[in-house]
C-alpha positions as CSV (number, residue, x, y, z in Angstrom):
1,X,-7.2,3.7,85.1
2,X,-10.0,4.8,87.8
3,X,-13.3,5.4,86.6
4,X,-13.5,8.7,88.3
5,X,-10.9,10.1,86.1
6,X,-11.9,13.0,83.8
7,X,-12.0,13.2,79.9
8,X,-9.7,16.5,80.4
9,X,-7.5,14.2,82.6
10,X,-7.2,11.5,80.1
11,X,-6.7,13.9,77.2
12,X,-4.0,15.8,79.3
13,X,-2.0,12.9,80.6
14,X,-2.2,11.8,76.7
15,X,-1.0,15.1,75.8
16,X,1.9,14.9,78.0
17,X,3.1,11.1,77.3
18,X,2.8,12.1,73.4
19,X,4.9,15.4,74.0
20,X,7.5,13.1,75.8
21,X,7.9,10.7,73.1
22,X,7.9,13.5,70.7
23,X,11.0,15.0,72.9
24,X,12.8,11.4,72.6
25,X,12.2,10.9,69.0
26,X,13.6,14.5,68.3
27,X,17.0,13.9,70.3
28,X,17.2,10.3,68.2
29,X,16.6,12.1,65.0
30,X,19.4,15.0,65.4
31,X,21.8,11.8,65.8
32,X,24.1,11.2,62.7
33,X,23.3,7.9,62.5
34,X,21.4,5.5,64.8
35,X,22.1,1.8,66.1
36,X,19.7,-1.0,65.4
37,X,18.7,-0.8,68.9
38,X,17.9,3.1,68.2
39,X,15.8,2.5,65.0
40,X,14.1,-0.2,66.9
41,X,13.2,2.5,69.7
42,X,12.2,5.1,67.0
43,X,9.9,3.1,65.4
44,X,8.5,1.6,69.0
45,X,8.1,5.7,69.7
46,X,6.8,6.6,66.3
47,X,3.5,4.0,67.6
48,X,3.4,5.2,70.7
49,X,2.9,8.7,70.0
50,X,0.0,7.7,67.5
51,X,-1.8,5.5,70.0
52,X,-1.6,9.0,72.3
53,X,-2.8,11.0,69.4
54,X,-5.6,8.8,68.9
55,X,-6.7,9.0,72.3
56,X,-6.3,12.7,71.9
57,X,-8.5,13.1,68.8
58,X,-10.7,10.7,70.2
59,X,-11.8,12.4,73.6
60,X,-11.2,16.0,72.3
61,X,-14.2,14.8,69.4
62,X,-16.2,13.5,73.1
63,X,-15.4,17.1,74.7
64,X,-16.5,19.1,71.8
65,X,-19.7,17.2,71.5
66,X,-20.4,17.4,75.4
67,X,-20.9,14.2,76.2
68,X,-19.6,14.0,80.0
69,X,-20.2,9.7,80.5
70,X,-18.1,7.1,79.9
71,X,-19.2,3.9,79.6
72,X,-16.7,1.2,80.5
73,X,-15.7,-0.2,77.4
74,X,-14.4,3.1,76.6
75,X,-12.2,3.0,79.7
76,X,-10.8,-0.1,79.3
77,X,-10.1,1.0,75.2
78,X,-8.6,4.1,76.2
79,X,-6.1,3.2,78.8
80,X,-5.3,-0.1,78.5
81,X,-1.5,-0.4,79.4
82,X,-1.0,-3.7,76.9
83,X,-1.9,-1.4,74.1
84,X,0.8,1.0,74.7
85,X,3.5,-1.8,73.6
């Protein structure tokens, strides 16, 4: 993640990811039954959706407060690819 990425960019990227995961989850949930792999995928999708929703909530609160600055530690937390597994 680039340090120059704005909070709005982070929020929008998280929102897009969340929506993409939701579409896949809905597609799986429409099936009459799920394989073991699909059941595992549903669990992973739900966790990832929650991760991105948390980002949206945190950034949304910061935007509402009008806080424009980012600390390096916050940047690492918000978009660390290892946390998305």
